[in-house]
One Martini backbone bead per residue (centre of mass of N, CA, C, O) as a GRO file, in nm:
protein
  492
    1MET     BB    1   0.097   0.035   0.021
    2SER     BB    2   0.074   0.356   0.006
    3LEU     BB    3   0.192   0.635   0.191
    4ILE     BB    4   0.034   0.817  -0.027
    5ASN     BB    5  -0.228   1.047  -0.083
    6ARG     BB    6  -0.242   1.205  -0.387
    7SER     BB    7  -0.523   1.357  -0.366
    8LEU     BB    8  -0.386   1.559  -0.127
    9LEU     BB    9  -0.222   1.700  -0.339
   10GLU     BB   10  -0.031   1.977  -0.461
   11ILE     BB   11   0.045   2.068  -0.776
   12LYS     BB   12   0.311   2.273  -0.895
   13LEU     BB   13   0.525   2.094  -1.088
   14GLY     BB   14   0.460   1.843  -1.250
   15SER     BB   15   0.563   1.610  -0.999
   16TYR     BB   16   0.547   1.841  -0.802
   17GLY     BB   17   0.438   1.814  -0.455
   18VAL     BB   18   0.204   1.919  -0.189
   19GLY     BB   19   0.151   1.838   0.165
   20GLN     BB   20   0.014   1.694   0.436
   21SER     BB   21   0.030   1.452   0.686
   22THR     BB   22  -0.265   1.347   0.613
   23CYS     BB   23  -0.146   1.184   0.350
   24LEU     BB   24  -0.046   0.972   0.550
   25SER     BB   25  -0.055   0.635   0.657
   26ASP     BB   26   0.182   0.715   0.863
   27ALA     BB   27   0.144   0.880   1.167
   28THR     BB   28   0.447   0.847   1.297
   29LEU     BB   29   0.636   1.028   1.127
   30LEU     BB   30   0.592   1.308   1.254
   31SER     BB   31   0.687   1.235   1.543
   32THR     BB   32   0.970   1.154   1.458
   33VAL     BB   33   1.058   1.429   1.351
   34ARG     BB   34   0.998   1.600   1.606
   35ASN     BB   35   1.171   1.440   1.807
   36TYR     BB   36   1.437   1.481   1.664
   37LYS     BB   37   1.443   1.790   1.667
   38ARG     BB   38   1.429   1.816   1.975
   39GLN     BB   39   1.690   1.656   2.041
   40VAL     BB   40   1.888   1.823   1.878
   41ALA     BB   41   1.831   2.099   2.011
   42SER     BB   42   1.921   1.996   2.304
   43ARG     BB   43   2.226   1.913   2.216
   44LEU     BB   44   2.282   2.191   2.085
   45TYR     BB   45   2.524   2.422   2.166
   46PRO     BB   46   2.536   2.757   2.164
   47LEU     BB   47   2.790   2.952   1.985
   48GLY     BB   48   3.051   3.162   1.960
   49ARG     BB   49   3.359   3.225   1.848
   50GLU     BB   50   3.460   3.327   2.139
   51ASP     BB   51   3.388   3.021   2.268
   52ILE     BB   52   3.574   2.801   2.163
   53ALA     BB   53   3.816   2.812   2.374
   54LYS     BB   54   3.626   2.817   2.642
   55LYS     BB   55   3.390   2.563   2.562
   56ILE     BB   56   3.582   2.370   2.391
   57PRO     BB   57   3.714   2.087   2.422
   58ASP     BB   58   3.969   1.877   2.396
   59SER     BB   59   3.906   1.682   2.101
   60GLU     BB   60   3.717   1.478   1.899
   61TYR     BB   61   3.577   1.584   1.577
   62HIS     BB   62   3.287   1.664   1.395
   63VAL     BB   63   3.297   1.903   1.127
   64SER     BB   64   3.035   2.107   0.997
   65ARG     BB   65   2.877   2.261   0.753
   66LYS     BB   66   2.641   2.503   0.771
   67ILE     BB   67   2.321   2.499   0.638
   68ASP     BB   68   2.098   2.730   0.473
   69GLY     BB   69   1.797   2.574   0.535
   70GLU     BB   70   1.559   2.310   0.531
   71PHE     BB   71   1.450   2.110   0.755
   72SER     BB   72   1.459   1.756   0.672
   73VAL     BB   73   1.301   1.438   0.596
   74LEU     BB   74   1.392   1.145   0.443
   75VAL     BB   75   1.173   0.909   0.282
   76PHE     BB   76   1.218   0.543   0.247
   77ARG     BB   77   0.957   0.332   0.099
   78GLU     BB   78   0.858   0.120  -0.124
   79ASN     BB   79   0.980   0.319  -0.355
   80GLU     BB   80   0.938   0.572  -0.182
   81VAL     BB   81   0.985   0.941  -0.199
   82PHE     BB   82   1.022   1.187   0.067
   83THR     BB   83   0.944   1.479   0.249
   84LEU     BB   84   0.958   1.586   0.607
   85ASN     BB   85   0.852   1.825   0.828
   86PRO     BB   86   0.765   1.955   1.140
   87GLY     BB   87   0.505   2.102   0.999
   88GLY     BB   88   0.391   1.863   0.785
   89THR     BB   89   0.546   1.877   0.516
   90VAL     BB   90   0.501   1.737   0.195
   91ARG     BB   91   0.737   1.612  -0.056
   92VAL     BB   92   0.717   1.556  -0.408
   93GLY     BB   93   0.909   1.522  -0.711
   94LEU     BB   94   1.197   1.569  -0.673
   95PRO     BB   95   1.497   1.524  -0.830
   96ILE     BB   96   1.647   1.394  -0.578
   97PHE     BB   97   1.478   1.123  -0.555
   98ASP     BB   98   1.597   0.947  -0.776
   99GLU     BB   99   1.881   0.936  -0.652
  100ALA     BB  100   1.805   0.825  -0.375
  101GLN     BB  101   1.676   0.562  -0.469
  102LYS     BB  102   1.925   0.443  -0.611
  103LEU     BB  103   2.133   0.448  -0.380
  104LEU     BB  104   1.966   0.275  -0.179
  105ALA     BB  105   1.910   0.029  -0.358
  106ASP     BB  106   2.213  -0.037  -0.424
  107ALA     BB  107   2.262  -0.079  -0.096
  108GLY     BB  108   2.000  -0.254   0.010
  109VAL     BB  109   1.779  -0.056   0.092
  110LYS     BB  110   1.438  -0.054   0.202
  111SER     BB  111   1.460   0.163   0.444
  112ALA     BB  112   1.440   0.526   0.534
  113VAL     BB  113   1.553   0.785   0.775
  114ILE     BB  114   1.666   1.120   0.685
  115ALA     BB  115   1.876   1.380   0.780
  116GLY     BB  116   1.847   1.732   0.661
  117GLU     BB  117   1.903   1.977   0.392
  118LEU     BB  118   1.730   2.198   0.214
  119TYR     BB  119   1.878   2.347  -0.083
  120VAL     BB  120   2.038   2.611  -0.279
  121THR     BB  121   2.195   2.659  -0.573
  122HIS     BB  122   2.446   2.870  -0.728
  123PRO     BB  123   2.616   2.971  -1.006
  124ASP     BB  124   2.809   3.176  -0.816
  125ASN     BB  125   2.848   3.025  -0.524
  126ARG     BB  126   2.675   3.136  -0.329
  127ARG     BB  127   2.518   3.143  -0.049
  128PRO     BB  128   2.284   2.974   0.092
  129ARG     BB  129   1.932   3.032   0.153
  130VAL     BB  130   1.631   2.986   0.297
  131HIS     BB  131   1.470   3.171   0.108
  132ASP     BB  132   1.523   3.017  -0.153
  133VAL     BB  133   1.382   2.747  -0.087
  134VAL     BB  134   1.108   2.857  -0.001
  135SER     BB  135   1.036   2.989  -0.272
  136ILE     BB  136   1.049   2.734  -0.452
  137VAL     BB  137   0.868   2.523  -0.294
  138ARG     BB  138   0.610   2.695  -0.314
  139GLN     BB  139   0.682   2.835  -0.629
  140PRO     BB  140   0.782   2.719  -0.902
  141LYS     BB  141   0.875   2.829  -1.228
  142ASN     BB  142   1.075   2.580  -1.296
  143ASP     BB  143   1.287   2.315  -1.352
  144ASP     BB  144   1.551   2.460  -1.281
  145GLU     BB  145   1.485   2.526  -0.990
  146LEU     BB  146   1.446   2.231  -0.890
  147SER     BB  147   1.746   2.139  -0.976
  148ARG     BB  148   1.879   2.328  -0.734
  149ILE     BB  149   1.790   2.121  -0.536
  150GLN     BB  150   1.923   2.001  -0.230
  151PHE     BB  151   2.069   1.731  -0.009
  152GLY     BB  152   2.199   1.743   0.316
  153VAL     BB  153   2.356   1.498   0.498
  154PHE     BB  154   2.376   1.432   0.882
  155ASP     BB  155   2.164   1.184   0.936
  156LEU     BB  156   2.042   0.879   1.095
  157ILE     BB  157   1.743   0.736   1.208
  158SER     BB  158   1.674   0.497   0.993
  159LEU     BB  159   1.717   0.139   0.904
  160ASP     BB  160   1.519  -0.104   0.821
  161GLY     BB  161   1.342  -0.023   1.097
  162GLU     BB  162   1.601   0.080   1.251
  163LEU     BB  163   1.742   0.243   1.487
  164VAL     BB  164   1.999   0.479   1.501
  165GLN     BB  165   2.261   0.427   1.779
  166SER     BB  166   2.529   0.510   1.699
  167ALA     BB  167   2.808   0.637   1.668
  168TYR     BB  168   2.896   0.903   1.473
  169ASN     BB  169   3.133   0.772   1.318
  170GLN     BB  170   2.948   0.543   1.207
  171VAL     BB  171   2.734   0.715   1.076
  172TRP     BB  172   2.927   0.867   0.883
  173GLU     BB  173   3.024   0.620   0.730
  174LYS     BB  174   2.743   0.541   0.622
  175ILE     BB  175   2.681   0.799   0.469
  176GLY     BB  176   2.917   0.768   0.273
  177ASN     BB  177   2.835   0.493   0.151
  178LEU     BB  178   2.557   0.607   0.036
  179PHE     BB  179   2.647   0.940  -0.073
  180ASP     BB  180   2.926   1.000  -0.217
  181GLU     BB  181   2.795   0.966  -0.526
  182GLY     BB  182   2.640   1.209  -0.504
  183GLN     BB  183   2.489   1.522  -0.611
  184ARG     BB  184   2.206   1.618  -0.483
  185ILE     BB  185   2.280   1.390  -0.278
  186HIS     BB  186   2.469   1.448   0.028
  187PRO     BB  187   2.709   1.504   0.228
  188VAL     BB  188   2.809   1.702   0.443
  189GLU     BB  189   3.061   1.897   0.511
  190THR     BB  190   3.327   1.700   0.668
  191LEU     BB  191   3.552   1.691   0.954
  192SER     BB  192   3.832   1.572   1.121
  193ILE     BB  193   3.894   1.707   1.453
  194LYS     BB  194   4.143   1.849   1.684
  195GLY     BB  195   4.051   2.082   1.868
  196HIS     BB  196   3.996   2.430   1.901
  197LYS     BB  197   4.203   2.541   1.696
  198GLU     BB  198   4.092   2.394   1.444
  199ILE     BB  199   3.809   2.511   1.467
  200SER     BB  200   3.891   2.806   1.429
  201ARG     BB  201   4.015   2.768   1.147
  202GLN     BB  202   3.751   2.662   1.016
  203PHE     BB  203   3.585   2.912   1.069
  204GLU     BB  204   3.755   3.106   0.900
  205LYS     BB  205   3.718   2.956   0.632
  206TRP     BB  206   3.401   2.914   0.612
  207VAL     BB  207   3.290   3.189   0.735
  208ASP     BB  208   3.487   3.425   0.665
  209ASP     BB  209   3.573   3.337   0.362
  210GLU     BB  210   3.282   3.162   0.266
  211ASP     BB  211   3.003   3.236   0.416
  212ALA     BB  212   2.905   3.059   0.623
  213GLU     BB  213   2.683   3.006   0.878
  214GLY     BB  214   2.854   2.759   1.016
  215LEU     BB  215   2.895   2.519   1.280
  216VAL     BB  216   2.910   2.163   1.346
  217VAL     BB  217   2.990   2.006   1.663
  218ARG     BB  218   3.105   1.664   1.724
  219SER     BB  219   3.095   1.456   2.032
  220GLU     BB  220   3.086   1.186   2.242
  221SER     BB  221   3.248   1.325   2.498
  222ALA     BB  222   3.201   1.670   2.461
  223GLY     BB  223   2.978   1.718   2.260
  224SER     BB  224   2.753   1.963   2.110
  225PHE     BB  225   2.779   2.228   1.854
  226LYS     BB  226   2.680   2.567   1.764
  227VAL     BB  227   2.863   2.779   1.540
  228LYS     BB  228   2.825   3.138   1.533
  229PRO     BB  229   2.782   3.436   1.439
  230ARG     BB  230   2.701   3.730   1.555
  231HIS     BB  231   2.422   3.925   1.582
  232THR     BB  232   2.280   4.249   1.507
  233ILE     BB  233   2.033   4.464   1.681
  234ASP     BB  234   1.798   4.720   1.659
  235ALA     BB  235   1.612   4.814   1.954
  236VAL     BB  236   1.326   4.879   2.142
  237VAL     BB  237   1.230   4.985   2.446
  238ILE     BB  238   0.923   4.857   2.638
  239GLY     BB  239   1.064   4.723   2.903
  240PHE     BB  240   1.093   4.646   3.268
  241THR     BB  241   1.295   4.514   3.542
  242GLU     BB  242   1.362   4.470   3.878
  243SER     BB  243   1.562   4.394   4.109
  244THR     BB  244   1.633   4.195   4.391
  245GLY     BB  245   1.739   4.240   4.691
  246ASP     BB  246   2.079   4.325   4.672
  247ARG     BB  247   1.978   4.448   4.364
  248GLN     BB  248   1.828   4.675   4.436
  249GLY     BB  249   1.822   4.942   4.197
  250MET     BB  250   1.837   4.740   3.952
  251LEU     BB  251   1.845   4.599   3.665
  252HIS     BB  252   1.733   4.305   3.515
  253ASP     BB  253   1.545   4.361   3.244
  254LEU     BB  254   1.449   4.366   2.897
  255LEU     BB  255   1.201   4.479   2.666
  256VAL     BB  256   1.190   4.424   2.314
  257GLY     BB  257   1.148   4.582   1.983
  258LEU     BB  258   0.990   4.614   1.659
  259ALA     BB  259   0.924   4.767   1.352
  260ARG     BB  260   0.673   4.780   1.158
  261ARG     BB  261   0.553   4.911   0.866
  262ASP     BB  262   0.285   5.027   1.032
  263GLY     BB  263   0.422   5.110   1.336
  264SER     BB  264   0.425   4.878   1.495
  265ILE     BB  265   0.502   4.656   1.774
  266HIS     BB  266   0.730   4.384   1.798
  267ALA     BB  267   0.789   4.159   2.009
  268LEU     BB  268   1.101   3.992   2.075
  269CYS     BB  269   1.274   4.022   2.366
  270LYS     BB  270   1.487   3.936   2.634
  271VAL     BB  271   1.733   4.138   2.818
  272GLY     BB  272   1.999   4.033   3.068
  273GLY     BB  273   2.273   4.074   2.917
  274GLY     BB  274   2.578   4.292   2.921
  275PHE     BB  275   2.569   4.437   3.194
  276SER     BB  276   2.656   4.662   3.403
  277ASP     BB  277   2.602   4.800   3.702
  278GLU     BB  278   2.584   5.086   3.589
  279ASP     BB  279   2.378   5.028   3.372
  280ARG     BB  280   2.151   4.934   3.568
  281ARG     BB  281   2.117   5.201   3.716
  282GLU     BB  282   2.064   5.393   3.475
  283PHE     BB  283   1.827   5.251   3.346
  284LEU     BB  284   1.633   5.261   3.583
  285SER     BB  285   1.621   5.568   3.609
  286ASP     BB  286   1.525   5.631   3.316
  287LEU     BB  287   1.270   5.435   3.297
  288GLN     BB  288   1.092   5.543   3.534
  289ASP     BB  289   1.020   5.811   3.355
  290LEU     BB  290   0.862   5.614   3.111
  291VAL     BB  291   0.608   5.517   3.228
  292VAL     BB  292   0.325   5.326   3.109
  293ASP     BB  293   0.052   5.213   2.987
  294SER     BB  294  -0.114   4.874   2.956
  295GLU     BB  295  -0.288   4.603   2.814
  296TYR     BB  296  -0.015   4.458   2.835
  297ALA     BB  297   0.129   4.154   2.978
  298GLU     BB  298   0.459   4.065   3.104
  299VAL     BB  299   0.700   3.819   3.204
  300ASN     BB  300   0.963   3.704   3.352
  301SER     BB  301   1.153   3.440   3.477
  302ASP     BB  302   1.035   3.546   3.778
  303HIS     BB  303   0.734   3.657   3.740
  304VAL     BB  304   0.779   3.956   3.655
  305ALA     BB  305   0.643   4.241   3.566
  306TYR     BB  306   0.646   4.460   3.324
  307GLN     BB  307   0.736   4.785   3.272
  308MET     BB  308   0.610   5.006   3.065
  309VAL     BB  309   0.752   5.206   2.794
  310GLU     BB  310   0.846   5.442   2.614
  311PRO     BB  311   0.954   5.441   2.273
  312LYS     BB  312   1.290   5.575   2.301
  313ILE     BB  313   1.500   5.346   2.348
  314VAL     BB  314   1.795   5.241   2.180
  315ILE     BB  315   1.942   4.918   2.117
  316GLU     BB  316   2.209   4.694   2.101
  317VAL     BB  317   2.184   4.352   1.989
  318SER     BB  318   2.309   4.036   2.053
  319CYS     BB  319   2.326   3.711   1.874
  320LEU     BB  320   2.336   3.371   1.772
  321ASP     BB  321   2.018   3.341   1.704
  322MET     BB  322   1.730   3.280   1.478
  323ILE     BB  323   1.396   3.140   1.525
  324SER     BB  324   1.082   3.066   1.338
  325GLN     BB  325   1.058   2.779   1.484
  326ASN     BB  326   0.943   2.525   1.634
  327THR     BB  327   0.969   2.182   1.700
  328ARG     BB  328   0.680   2.156   1.527
  329GLY     BB  329   0.690   2.392   1.293
  330GLY     BB  330   0.585   2.637   1.417
  331PRO     BB  331   0.524   2.940   1.508
  332VAL     BB  332   0.662   3.236   1.661
  333ASN     BB  333   0.466   3.405   1.875
  334ARG     BB  334   0.408   3.762   1.901
  335MET     BB  335   0.337   4.061   2.020
  336VAL     BB  336   0.134   4.323   1.901
  337LEU     BB  337   0.172   4.682   1.921
  338GLN     BB  338   0.022   4.996   2.010
  339TYR     BB  339   0.123   5.334   2.036
  340ASN     BB  340  -0.029   5.583   2.236
  341ARG     BB  341   0.074   5.899   2.272
  342ASP     BB  342  -0.166   6.053   2.395
  343GLY     BB  343  -0.229   5.812   2.617
  344ARG     BB  344   0.013   5.653   2.708
  345GLN     BB  345  -0.036   5.358   2.545
  346TYR     BB  346  -0.068   5.018   2.517
  347GLN     BB  347  -0.201   4.825   2.244
  348VAL     BB  348  -0.361   4.557   2.138
  349VAL     BB  349  -0.357   4.351   1.856
  350ARG     BB  350  -0.162   4.079   1.806
  351ARG     BB  351  -0.048   3.777   1.726
  352LEU     BB  352   0.266   3.707   1.554
  353PRO     BB  353   0.508   3.614   1.372
  354CYS     BB  354   0.847   3.538   1.469
  355VAL     BB  355   1.116   3.500   1.708
  356SER     BB  356   1.383   3.331   1.845
  357VAL     BB  357   1.631   3.444   2.071
  358ILE     BB  358   1.970   3.363   2.100
  359SER     BB  359   2.153   3.503   2.329
  360PRO     BB  360   2.096   3.789   2.437
  361GLN     BB  361   2.289   4.107   2.418
  362PHE     BB  362   2.412   4.382   2.544
  363LYS     BB  363   2.597   4.662   2.397
  364ARG     BB  364   2.429   4.944   2.334
  365ILE     BB  365   2.347   5.266   2.300
  366ARG     BB  366   2.142   5.441   2.044
  367ASP     BB  367   2.146   5.779   2.010
  368ASP     BB  368   2.121   5.777   1.676
  369LYS     BB  369   1.842   5.641   1.745
  370ALA     BB  370   1.494   5.559   1.671
  371PHE     BB  371   1.157   5.520   1.671
  372ASN     BB  372   1.123   5.350   1.362
  373THR     BB  373   1.097   5.200   1.032
  374THR     BB  374   1.424   5.206   1.016
  375ASP     BB  375   1.602   5.169   1.281
  376VAL     BB  376   1.376   4.922   1.392
  377ARG     BB  377   1.339   4.715   1.180
  378ILE     BB  378   1.222   4.392   1.097
  379SER     BB  379   1.430   4.327   0.859
  380GLN     BB  380   1.667   4.240   1.039
  381VAL     BB  381   1.532   3.954   1.052
  382THR     BB  382   1.410   3.884   0.757
  383ASP     BB  383   1.700   3.878   0.621
  384LEU     BB  384   1.769   3.593   0.780
  385VAL     BB  385   1.461   3.504   0.836
  386PRO     BB  386   1.165   3.359   0.790
  387VAL     BB  387   0.851   3.557   0.821
  388ALA     BB  388   0.538   3.550   0.860
  389MET     BB  389   0.365   3.846   0.797
  390ALA     BB  390   0.576   4.091   0.819
  391ASP     BB  391   0.420   4.292   0.596
  392ALA     BB  392   0.174   4.317   0.742
  393ASP     BB  393  -0.113   4.480   0.851
  394ALA     BB  394  -0.201   4.460   1.173
  395SER     BB  395  -0.456   4.654   1.186
  396GLU     BB  396  -0.618   4.457   0.969
  397MET     BB  397  -0.592   4.199   1.186
  398THR     BB  398  -0.857   4.153   1.317
  399MET     BB  399  -1.046   4.006   1.545
  400SER     BB  400  -1.288   3.826   1.633
  401LYS     BB  401  -1.586   3.833   1.783
  402CYS     BB  402  -1.764   3.756   2.036
  403THR     BB  403  -2.016   3.507   2.152
  404ILE     BB  404  -2.290   3.503   2.336
  405GLN     BB  405  -2.467   3.209   2.462
  406GLN     BB  406  -2.469   3.243   2.791
  407ARG     BB  407  -2.663   3.396   3.072
  408GLU     BB  408  -2.641   3.382   3.441
  409VAL     BB  409  -2.814   3.520   3.734
  410TYR     BB  410  -2.767   3.483   4.089
  411THR     BB  411  -2.951   3.518   4.401
  412LYS     BB  412  -2.881   3.587   4.764
  413VAL     BB  413  -2.999   3.614   5.099
  414LEU     BB  414  -2.763   3.659   5.382
  415LYS     BB  415  -2.776   3.831   5.655
  416GLY     BB  416  -2.847   4.088   5.458
  417GLU     BB  417  -2.677   3.972   5.219
  418LEU     BB  418  -2.579   4.003   4.885
  419MET     BB  419  -2.557   3.739   4.656
  420VAL     BB  420  -2.350   3.650   4.363
  421ARG     BB  421  -2.403   3.444   4.063
  422LYS     BB  422  -2.211   3.406   3.756
  423PHE     BB  423  -2.279   3.300   3.412
  424ILE     BB  424  -2.058   3.257   3.119
  425ARG     BB  425  -2.100   3.180   2.767
  426TRP     BB  426  -1.853   3.162   2.497
  427LYS     BB  427  -1.751   3.244   2.170
  428THR     BB  428  -1.454   3.354   2.035
  429ASN     BB  429  -1.372   3.329   1.716
  430LYS     BB  430  -1.025   3.269   1.745
  431GLU     BB  431  -0.911   2.977   1.681
  432SER     BB  432  -0.810   3.063   1.379
  433ASP     BB  433  -0.619   3.312   1.455
  434SER     BB  434  -0.516   3.160   1.733
  435ASP     BB  435  -0.355   2.955   1.974
  436ASP     BB  436  -0.448   3.136   2.233
  437PHE     BB  437  -0.744   3.030   2.157
  438PRO     BB  438  -1.029   2.911   2.235
  439ALA     BB  439  -1.355   2.842   2.144
  440TYR     BB  440  -1.445   2.810   2.456
  441VAL     BB  441  -1.616   2.978   2.742
  442VAL     BB  442  -1.628   2.970   3.102
  443HIS     BB  443  -1.765   3.207   3.349
  444TYR     BB  444  -1.725   3.232   3.709
  445THR     BB  445  -1.900   3.431   3.957
  446ASP     BB  446  -1.833   3.506   4.317
  447PHE     BB  447  -2.036   3.703   4.546
  448SER     BB  448  -1.936   3.745   4.903
  449PRO     BB  449  -1.925   3.985   5.151
  450GLY     BB  450  -1.859   3.785   5.412
  451ARG     BB  451  -1.592   3.724   5.305
  452LYS     BB  452  -1.260   3.758   5.297
  453THR     BB  453  -1.307   3.689   4.981
  454PRO     BB  454  -1.555   3.807   4.795
  455LEU     BB  455  -1.405   3.749   4.514
  456SER     BB  456  -1.458   3.489   4.268
  457ARG     BB  457  -1.304   3.273   4.009
  458GLU     BB  458  -1.389   3.079   3.708
  459VAL     BB  459  -1.235   2.881   3.438
  460ARG     BB  460  -1.343   2.739   3.122
  461VAL     BB  461  -1.214   2.535   2.851
  462SER     BB  462  -1.280   2.471   2.489
  463ASN     BB  463  -1.317   2.303   2.156
  464SER     BB  464  -1.595   2.192   2.269
  465GLU     BB  465  -1.930   2.231   2.287
  466GLU     BB  466  -2.014   1.985   2.449
  467GLN     BB  467  -1.809   2.026   2.683
  468ILE     BB  468  -1.887   2.318   2.771
  469ILE     BB  469  -2.173   2.240   2.859
  470GLU     BB  470  -2.086   2.044   3.079
  471LEU     BB  471  -1.928   2.253   3.246
  472TRP     BB  472  -2.165   2.434   3.301
  473ASP     BB  473  -2.339   2.224   3.451
  474GLN     BB  474  -2.132   2.163   3.676
  475LEU     BB  475  -2.113   2.448   3.798
  476LYS     BB  476  -2.412   2.475   3.869
  477ALA     BB  477  -2.446   2.218   4.045
  478ALA     BB  478  -2.220   2.314   4.259
  479ASN     BB  479  -2.351   2.637   4.308
  480ILE     BB  480  -2.672   2.570   4.272
  481LYS     BB  481  -2.899   2.583   4.519
  482LYS     BB  482  -3.089   2.632   4.759
  483GLY     BB  483  -3.215   2.981   4.726
  484TRP     BB  484  -3.155   3.038   4.440
  485GLU     BB  485  -3.212   3.312   4.208
  486LEU     BB  486  -3.316   3.400   3.907
  487HIS     BB  487  -3.254   3.665   3.726
  488THR     BB  488  -3.450   3.847   3.556
  489GLY     BB  489  -3.353   3.823   3.212
  490GLN     BB  490  -3.067   3.638   3.217
  491LYS     BB  491  -3.172   3.411   3.047
  492ASN     BB  492  -3.094   3.252   2.722
   0.00000   0.00000   0.00000
């Protein structure tokens, strides 16, 4: 039986088609891909070039050139070949697949799950970028574009139904045996290297001289590392928290954002490192004078809420990496805000895709820059990694309004005190707009003036209308007993 229901594919060009994981007859493949991506992400420790000598022990390593492409897993089974990424996208009919099928079949392999990067080669040999492959695989213009897509292999997940759990030097030898003769599908460029000095020299050659994205450094005994040059971004400060304990009176960390093309502010990341003690004192003093109101609240790693500030101070932030997808292949959503200068208040727009910033560090204040769509533009990020809807006008992407489905208010007088219990059930109509919202909500409010805490609330959520009605009934049964009267006109 075929692994793919081809009637669920969208044919883009010739035999090249795209579908979602729902077209696969083996539902375990997507979880395999996601689990592998999660495990790899947890094992690879991110470093900058300045950390090579300080944090990479002297040992024997496999050092690979990091390819700027789309992480994908190539699946070969029963003479079918396709790729699957953590987002659940299935690709069939790429020219690389004929070569992959021949190489694996010639090696006597019956089935395989292989990790690698889809990337695009350029006639002028310039560095491949993830934007290039994303553009082509979404909508190729011609066969020539598809023929420029290649697959760099860096790991084996399973062969002939067995998980590959060998030491990496054995895995790498097997990758070479399978794909050394390949043209479009091939092992990523990898060297056996000993010690951090040789790693530094290879970084200079591949990254400094040849503009590679970075290095991946693997060792069975010393661990695995992802080494990349640090990026710098100019961002506007939108919030801060103060340190506690013996560091009270000093900044703890900053919340920073970038300007979208429509002038709204996209929250980017929290910056807590790179400050001197003097920086922390001065920042706190300056920012306390800029505090404004906000509809939006966010907390730092210690669960302390940020005090939001006027978007006035611009800082330079360095980071090791920016990632636009989570380990399940979904977007990294961050809040978009509008700053109302007249009312001195941040207003919520909605969450939209952004990035996770790895190891952000404060570098300096940019007194020469201000909050505008040029100095702190979001394209500083999107020039490096693809971010969906980055150019969209956030103000036009308003969310659907809620629909009240049921509302009941009950009252009871006890010892001369009026007690009120209120139930509201509504449909958010936002479950398709954002993962932050369930489809249905029940909210229960209990006001009893004689209690130590007069007002209490309970919330239940669900994506099932049948279940939310059950939760409504359970809350009422538990809280409305003898003596409670339905307030006239409140039952829908």
